[in-house]
C-alpha positions in Angstrom: -25.8 -6.6 11.4 -26.6 -9.0 13.8 -23.6 -11.1 14.4 -21.3 -12.2 11.7 -22.2 -12.3 8.1 -23.6 -15.4 8.4 -25.9 -15.2 11.7 -27.0 -12.0 9.9 -28.1 -13.8 6.3 -29.6 -15.9 8.9 -32.2 -13.6 10.7 -32.9 -12.4 7.0 -33.6 -15.5 5.6 -35.9 -16.6 8.6 -37.9 -13.6 8.8 -38.1 -11.9 5.2 -39.5 -16.0 4.6 -41.9 -16.8 7.4 -43.8 -12.7 7.1 -44.1 -13.9 3.6 -44.6 -17.5 3.6 -48.4 -18.2 3.6 -48.5 -15.4 0.6 -45.3 -17.0 -1.3 -46.7 -20.5 -1.2 -50.1 -19.6 -3.2 -48.2 -17.7 -5.1 -46.1 -20.2 -6.1 -48.7 -22.6 -6.3 -51.0 -21.1 -8.9 -48.3 -19.9 -10.6 -47.4 -23.5 -10.8 -50.7 -24.2 -12.3 -50.7 -21.4 -14.6 -48.1 -22.9 -16.9 -51.4 -25.3 -18.0 -53.7 -22.5 -18.1 -54.8 -23.2 -21.4 -55.3 -26.9 -20.7 -57.2 -25.8 -17.3 -60.0 -23.7 -19.4 -60.1 -26.4 -21.7 -60.6 -28.8 -19.0 -63.1 -26.3 -17.7 -65.5 -25.8 -20.6 -66.6 -29.5 -21.2 -69.0 -28.4 -24.4 -65.6 -27.8 -26.2 -64.2 -31.3 -25.8 -66.6 -32.6 -29.1 -64.4 -30.6 -31.1 -61.8 -32.6 -33.0 -59.1 -30.8 -35.2 -59.3 -31.4 -39.1 -57.5 -31.2 -41.9 -60.3 -29.1 -43.1 -60.7 -26.8 -40.3 -60.1 -23.6 -41.7 -62.1 -24.2 -44.6 -64.8 -25.1 -41.9 -64.6 -21.7 -40.5 -64.5 -20.3 -43.8 -68.0 -21.6 -44.7 -69.7 -20.5 -41.3 -68.3 -16.7 -42.0 -69.8 -16.7 -45.2 -73.2 -17.1 -43.6 -72.6 -15.9 -40.8 -71.3 -12.5 -41.6 -71.0 -12.2 -45.3 -70.5 -8.7 -45.7 -67.8 -7.9 -43.3 -64.7 -5.9 -44.3 -62.8 -8.7 -42.3 -62.5 -12.2 -41.2 -59.9 -13.8 -38.6 -60.2 -17.7 -38.1 -58.1 -19.0 -35.2 -57.1 -22.4 -35.7 -56.4 -25.8 -33.6 -52.9 -25.8 -32.6 -51.1 -28.0 -29.8 -53.2 -26.3 -26.6 -56.3 -25.8 -29.2 -58.6 -28.0 -29.6 -61.4 -25.6 -31.8 -61.3 -22.9 -33.8 -62.4 -19.0 -33.7 -64.1 -17.4 -36.1 -64.3 -14.0 -35.8 -65.3 -10.8 -37.6 -65.1 -7.1 -38.4 -67.8 -4.4 -40.3 -66.9 -1.5 -42.1 -66.3 1.4 -39.7 -65.8 -0.5 -36.5 -62.5 -1.2 -34.6 -60.8 -4.1 -34.2 -61.6 -4.3 -30.9 -65.1 -4.9 -32.0 -64.0 -8.4 -33.2 -64.0 -9.6 -29.0 -67.7 -9.3 -29.2 -68.4 -10.4 -33.0 -67.0 -14.0 -31.9 -67.9 -17.6 -32.1 -66.1 -21.2 -31.4 -67.0 -23.7 -33.8 -66.1 -27.5 -33.9 -62.9 -27.9 -35.9 -64.4 -31.1 -37.7 -68.0 -30.0 -38.3 -68.1 -25.8 -37.9 -71.2 -26.9 -35.6 -71.3 -23.4 -33.4 -70.5 -23.9 -29.3 -71.9 -22.8 -26.8 -69.2 -23.6 -23.5 -70.0 -22.7 -19.9 -68.9 -19.5 -18.0 -66.1 -20.3 -16.0 -63.1 -18.3 -14.3 -60.9 -21.0 -15.7 -57.0 -20.9 -15.7 -57.1 -17.5 -16.0 -58.4 -16.5 -12.4 -55.6 -19.1 -11.0 -53.1 -16.8 -13.2 -54.2 -13.5 -12.2 -54.3 -14.6 -8.5 -50.9 -15.7 -8.5 -49.9 -11.8 -9.1 -52.8 -9.6 -8.5 -54.5 -11.2 -5.8 -58.4 -11.4 -6.3 -61.4 -8.6 -4.7 -58.7 -5.6 -4.2 -58.0 -2.9 -6.5 -55.7 -4.7 -9.5 -52.7 -2.0 -8.5 -53.0 -2.5 -4.8 -52.4 -6.8 -5.2 -49.7 -6.0 -7.5 -47.6 -3.7 -5.3 -48.4 -6.1 -2.4 -47.2 -9.0 -4.7 -44.2 -7.0 -5.6 -43.6 -6.2 -1.9 -43.6 -10.2 -1.1 -41.7 -11.1 -4.5 -38.6 -8.8 -3.3 -38.7 -10.6 0.5 -38.8 -13.7 -1.8 -35.5 -13.0 -3.7 -34.2 -11.6 -0.5 -35.3 -15.2 1.3 -33.2 -16.9 -1.8 -29.9 -15.1 -1.9 -29.6 -14.8 2.2 -30.6 -18.9 2.1 -27.7 -19.6 -0.6 -25.3 -17.3 1.7 -26.3 -18.4 5.3 -25.4 -22.3 4.2 -22.2 -22.8 4.0 -22.2 -26.2 3.0 -25.6 -25.9 0.8 -24.9 -28.5 -2.3 -23.2 -30.5 -0.2 -26.1 -30.5 1.7 -28.3 -31.6 -1.2 -26.9 -35.0 -1.4 -27.6 -35.7 2.2 -31.0 -36.8 3.3 -31.9 -37.8 6.9 -35.4 -39.6 6.8 -37.2 -40.4 10.2 -35.2 -37.1 12.0 -38.1 -34.9 12.5 -36.3 -31.0 12.0 -33.2 -32.4 10.2 -35.7 -34.1 7.9 -37.6 -31.1 7.2 -34.6 -29.1 7.0 -33.0 -32.0 4.4 -36.6 -31.5 2.4 -36.1 -28.0 2.3 -32.2 -27.4 0.9 -33.3 -30.4 -1.8 -36.3 -28.2 -3.0 -34.2 -25.3 -2.9 -30.8 -26.5 -4.4 -32.8 -28.7 -7.3 -34.3 -25.8 -9.0 -32.4 -23.2 -8.0 -31.7 -21.3 -11.3 -35.7 -22.0 -11.8 -36.1 -20.1 -8.6 -33.8 -16.9 -9.1 -35.5 -16.2 -12.7 -38.7 -16.9 -11.7 -38.6 -14.2 -8.9 -36.3 -11.7 -10.8 -38.3 -11.6 -13.6 -41.7 -11.5 -11.9 -40.3 -8.9 -9.9 -39.1 -7.2 -12.5 -42.1 -7.4 -14.6 -44.3 -5.5 -11.2 -41.3 -3.6 -10.6 -43.7 -0.3 -11.9 -45.7 -1.1 -9.2 -43.5 -0.5 -6.9 -42.3 2.7 -7.8 -44.9 5.6 -7.0 -43.9 8.2 -9.4 -44.2 6.1 -12.1 -47.5 6.8 -13.7 -48.0 3.7 -16.3 -47.8 1.4 -13.6 -46.5 -2.3 -14.1 -48.2 -5.6 -14.0 -48.3 -8.6 -16.8 -50.7 -6.7 -18.5 -54.2 -8.1 -20.0 -57.6 -6.8 -19.0 -58.3 -6.4 -15.6 -60.3 -8.8 -15.4 -58.8 -10.9 -12.0 -60.0 -14.2 -13.1 -63.3 -13.7 -14.7 -65.4 -15.0 -16.9 -63.2 -16.5 -19.9 -63.0 -19.0 -22.3 -60.3 -21.0 -24.3 -57.7 -19.4 -26.1 -58.5 -16.0 -25.1 -60.5 -13.1 -23.4 -63.7 -13.9 -25.1 -63.0 -17.3 -26.7 -65.6 -18.7 -24.4 -68.5 -15.7 -24.6 -72.0 -16.7 -25.1 -73.0 -17.7 -29.0 -72.4 -15.0 -31.3 -75.0 -13.5 -33.1 -75.8 -12.8 -36.6 -75.1 -9.8 -38.5 -77.4 -8.3 -40.9 -75.6 -7.1 -44.0 -75.9 -7.3 -47.5 -73.4 -9.7 -49.1 -71.3 -7.9 -51.4 -71.1 -8.7 -55.2 -69.9 -10.5 -56.8 -69.2 -12.9 -54.3 -66.0 -15.4 -54.9 -65.4 -18.2 -52.9 -61.9 -17.9 -52.0 -62.4 -20.9 -49.7 -60.1 -23.0 -52.4 -56.7 -20.7 -51.6 -56.6 -21.2 -47.7 -55.0 -24.7 -47.8 -52.7 -23.0 -50.5 -51.8 -20.3 -48.6 -51.6 -22.6 -45.1 -49.2 -24.9 -47.1 -46.9 -21.7 -48.4 -46.8 -20.5 -44.3 -45.6 -23.4 -42.8 -43.0 -24.6 -45.6 -41.6 -21.3 -45.1 -41.4 -21.3 -41.4 -41.2 -25.3 -40.5 -43.7 -24.5 -38.1 -48.3 -24.6 -39.0 -49.8 -21.8 -39.5 -52.4 -20.6 -36.2 -54.2 -17.5 -37.7 -55.9 -16.3 -41.0 -57.1 -13.0 -41.2 -58.8 -12.3 -44.8 -59.2 -8.6 -45.7 -62.1 -7.8 -48.1 -63.7 -11.5 -48.1 -65.9 -12.6 -51.0 -64.5 -10.5 -53.3 -61.7 -11.0 -56.3 -59.4 -8.2 -53.8 -59.8 -10.5 -50.9 -56.2 -10.9 -49.3 -55.2 -13.2 -46.7 -53.0 -12.4 -43.8 -51.0 -15.6 -42.2 -49.5 -15.9 -38.8 -47.9 -18.9 -36.9 -46.1 -20.0 -33.7 -42.7 -18.5 -35.5 -41.4 -16.5 -33.6 -38.3 -15.1 -34.3 -37.4 -12.0 -32.1 -37.9 -12.7 -28.6 -37.0 -9.4 -27.7 -39.8 -8.1 -29.1 -42.2 -9.8 -26.7 -45.7 -11.0 -28.3 -45.5 -9.0 -31.6 -41.8 -11.3 -32.4 -44.1 -13.3 -34.9 -43.3 -12.8 -39.1 -46.2 -13.1 -41.2 -47.4 -13.5 -44.8 -49.7 -11.7 -47.0 -51.3 -13.4 -49.9 -53.4 -12.1 -53.0 -56.6 -13.7 -54.0 -54.3 -15.5 -56.6 -52.2 -17.0 -53.5 -49.2 -14.9 -54.5 -47.0 -13.6 -51.6 -47.5 -9.9 -51.6 -45.1 -9.2 -48.9 -43.2 -10.4 -46.0 -44.7 -9.0 -42.5 -42.1 -8.7 -40.5 -41.2 -9.4 -36.8 -41.5 -6.2 -34.7 -38.9 -5.3 -32.6 -38.2 -3.5 -29.2 -37.5 0.2 -29.1 -34.8 0.2 -26.8 -32.7 -1.9 -24.3 -34.7 -1.5 -21.1 -37.8 -2.8 -23.0 -36.2 -5.5 -24.8 -34.7 -6.7 -21.7 -38.4 -6.5 -20.1 -39.7 -8.8 -23.0 -37.3 -11.1 -21.8 -38.5 -11.5 -18.6 -41.7 -11.5 -19.4 -41.4 -14.4 -21.9 -39.7 -16.5 -19.4 -41.8 -16.2 -17.0 -44.7 -16.8 -18.4 -43.0 -19.2 -20.6 -44.3 -17.8 -24.1 -42.0 -19.6 -25.5 -42.2 -23.2 -24.4 -43.4 -26.5 -25.9 -44.7 -29.4 -24.3 -41.7 -30.4 -22.6 -39.9 -27.2 -21.3 -43.6 -26.8 -20.0 -43.7 -30.0 -17.7 -40.1 -29.2 -16.9 -41.3 -25.2 -15.4 -44.2 -27.3 -14.1 -41.9 -29.9 -11.9 -39.3 -26.5 -11.1 -42.8 -24.9 -9.9 -43.4 -27.6 -7.7 -39.9 -27.5 -6.4 -40.7 -24.0 -5.8 -44.1 -24.5 -4.1 -42.4 -27.3 -1.5 -39.6 -25.0 -0.8 -41.6 -22.6 0.3 -44.0 -24.9 2.2 -41.2 -26.9 4.6 -39.6 -23.1 5.3 -43.1 -22.3 6.7 -43.3 -26.2 8.4 -39.3 -25.8 9.5 -40.0 -22.3 10.8 -42.7 -24.5 13.5 -40.4 -27.2 14.2 -36.9 -25.2 15.2 -39.8 -23.4 17.9 -42.3 -26.0 19.0 -40.1 -27.0 22.3 -39.9 -23.6 23.5 -42.7 -21.7 22.5 -45.3 -24.6 22.5 -48.3 -22.9 24.2 -47.8 -18.9 23.2 -50.4 -17.8 21.6 -48.5 -16.2 19.0 -46.9 -19.4 17.9 -49.8 -21.4 17.9 -51.3 -19.0 15.7 -48.8 -19.3 13.0 -48.7 -23.4 13.6 -52.5 -23.2 12.6 -52.9 -21.1 10.1 -49.6 -23.0 8.3 -52.3 -26.1 8.2 -55.2 -23.7 6.4 -52.7 -21.8 4.0 -50.5 -24.7 2.6 -52.7 -28.1 2.9 -56.2 -25.8 2.9 -55.1 -24.1 -0.7 -54.8 -27.6 -2.4 -57.6 -28.5 -0.8 -59.7 -25.2 -2.3 -57.9 -25.6 -5.9 -59.3 -29.4 -6.0 -62.7 -28.1 -4.6 -62.4 -25.2 -7.6 -61.9 -27.5 -9.9 -64.7 -29.7 -9.0 -67.3 -26.8 -8.5 -66.7 -26.3 -12.4 -68.4 -29.4 -12.9 -70.8 -30.0 -10.3 -72.6 -26.3 -10.8 -75.1 -26.4 -13.0 -74.2 -24.8 -16.2 -76.6 -22.6 -16.5 -76.2 -20.8 -13.3 -76.2 -17.2 -13.5 -72.5 -15.7 -12.9 -71.1 -19.0 -12.6 -68.0 -18.1 -12.7 -67.9 -16.0 -9.3 -69.7 -19.4 -7.7 -66.5 -21.3 -8.8 -64.2 -18.5 -7.0 -66.7 -18.0 -4.5 -66.3 -22.1 -4.1 -62.6 -21.6 -3.9 -62.5 -19.2 -1.1 -65.0 -20.4 1.3 -63.5 -23.9 1.2 -59.7 -22.3 2.0 -61.0 -20.1 4.6 -63.1 -23.1 6.2 -59.3 -25.2 6.0 -57.9 -22.0 8.2 -60.3 -22.1 10.6 -60.2 -25.9 11.1 -56.2 -25.5 11.3 -56.4 -22.8 13.8 -59.0 -25.3 15.6 -57.1 -28.3 15.3 -53.2 -27.5 14.9 -51.5 -30.9 15.6 -50.5 -33.5 13.1 -54.4 -35.0 12.8 -55.1 -31.3 11.7 -52.7 -31.7 8.8 -53.4 -35.6 8.2 -57.3 -34.4 7.8 -56.6 -31.9 5.1 -54.0 -33.6 3.0 -56.3 -36.3 3.1 -58.9 -34.1 1.5 -56.7 -32.6 -1.1 -55.5 -36.1 -2.0 -58.8 -38.0 -2.4 -60.0 -34.7 -4.3 -57.0 -34.8 -6.8 -57.1 -38.4 -7.1 -60.9 -38.4 -8.5 -60.6 -35.6 -11.1 -59.8 -37.9 -13.7 -63.1 -39.8 -12.9 -65.0 -37.0 -12.4 -64.0 -35.3 -16.0 -64.9 -39.0 -17.8 -68.6 -39.1 -15.8 -69.2 -35.2 -16.8 -67.4 -34.4 -19.9 -69.7 -35.3 -23.2 -66.8 -37.1 -24.6 -65.7 -40.4 -22.9 -62.3 -40.9 -24.0 -60.0 -37.4 -23.2 -58.1 -35.3 -25.5 -54.5 -34.4 -25.3 -55.2 -30.9 -23.2 -57.6 -33.1 -21.0 -54.8 -35.7 -20.2 -52.5 -33.5 -19.3 -54.1 -31.8 -16.9 -55.5 -35.0 -15.3 -51.7 -36.1 -14.8 -50.6 -32.7 -13.3 -53.8 -33.1 -10.8 -52.6 -37.1 -10.2 -49.0 -35.8 -9.6 -49.9 -33.7 -7.0 -52.5 -36.6 -6.0 -49.8 -38.1 -5.7 -47.6 -35.5 -3.6 -50.3 -35.3 -1.2 -50.6 -38.7 -0.8 -47.2 -39.3 0.3 -47.7 -36.8 2.8 -50.8 -38.6 4.1 -48.3 -41.4 4.6 -45.8 -39.9 6.1 -48.5 -38.4 8.8 -50.1 -41.5 9.2 -46.8 -42.7 10.5 -46.6 -42.2 14.4 -42.8 -41.1 15.4 -41.0 -43.7 17.0 -41.1 -43.2 21.0 -37.6 -42.5 22.3 -37.6 -45.3 25.0 -34.6 -47.3 25.6 -35.3 -50.6 24.0 -37.0 -53.1 26.2 -34.9 -55.1 28.6 -32.3 -53.3 28.6 -31.5 -50.0 30.8 -29.3 -47.2 30.6 -26.3 -47.1 32.3 -25.1 -43.9 34.3 -22.4 -43.1 31.8 -25.3 -43.3 29.0 -27.4 -40.9 30.5 -24.9 -38.4 30.9 -23.6 -38.9 27.7 -23.4 -34.9 26.6 -24.8 -33.2 23.8 -23.9 -32.5 20.5 -21.6 -29.5 20.3 -22.7 -26.5 18.7 -20.3 -26.8 15.6 -22.0 -30.1 15.0 -23.4 -31.1 11.5 -26.8 -30.8 12.2 -26.6 -27.7 14.3 -24.7 -26.0 11.4 -27.3 -26.8 8.9 -30.3 -25.5 11.4 
């Protein structure tokens, strides 16, 4: 230990944070945006904006499947919901496994049944996957590195609580225009205000990636899902934004029975049973008198089961309930705990209000990491200014923090400005992100002072401010829907934070000279410096 417990924790907090600070900022920032992953993807596919949910959306999809795959063994209809504006239609033929439904899939206008062809985009999936597996490196290596950084983050949080003896008292103290003390107060404020969230999100993320830190664990770890690393995707699933589905030539089964009239009945029965609307219907043996309707919804009844915690209802061709499909349960306690943490970390349980609260808590976490990195520089500026290592950290801070916001804004702009028919379009969106981020890092190394911060923060503020206007100008629908409004609102919140930072950066620090016409007396010049035990020094 380095001296007392508090001194040891101060040393541990400082070095565990600064060595991982830049990557932690990127993880927190992109993870915070990923709370609105579906909304981001919807915004980045303007071709889907023409879809308006309707009461007969299920019947519209049924009619489409009648014409597209009349002889299929199974149809599946994904209905609009709070985070979905379109209808998904997929099918499976006899002898095919269920994975085949991923490629035999179409996205429909929920009102008209018209098949939509959204542009290829990395969407919100790129930000989501980047925050826990990075990009351009093997998936296992990226998750392992993020797992190590998450451990350092947890160490930093715990040591930070221990080292600040008056952490909750300091929460009510903010000293503006005090340079170092202002940065300290801002760091403490962002840390304490959402401390339970910081602990939860860090510990749960570390648990989800824990398997990558155990080299003897052959099954690995991570959040699961395809190792696409932010590849092309669409709204509502890995292939929701796939190219236009191809027609399957099959002879229709005879006799053909029109079961569409039962859709509204089975959906109403399921909704009355659960208290929430149905969101998916699976029809087996469609077009026959032996058809069955399996209805599922967001009626999660078993959190410990993870994604399989929803119950379902199965109806026959007469609209009568055949059976209740019970929600699955975790096979053991350890799996149940893992599933709980997965639900918490990814907010799979969250309604709209809860998701916004998590978004704001994520912003506080991002500010906590960012102010901590800046604070490290401010505390050492007088003694280490001009040293190569210090100047490297000072310049990289600008590109890693302000530059990441600029790159994210450029990513959204590239989505709308790149030609919709461009080959490997999603790759170019991601390239735009990293090219702009790299340029910002280089610019920060050349301009390491207040002006460097000002220019990049101003660029981020402008990019995010005008995103709503870009949306209106490049979307086929002038009036935004709820999902677009959520995305635009999130961008304006980030813009407001950036403009606030710009206003502070433009305000030159006040001169330390004595007031005009007043000379310092010898007694004033000999005033002793604050003792080491003063409040400001203790906090620092």
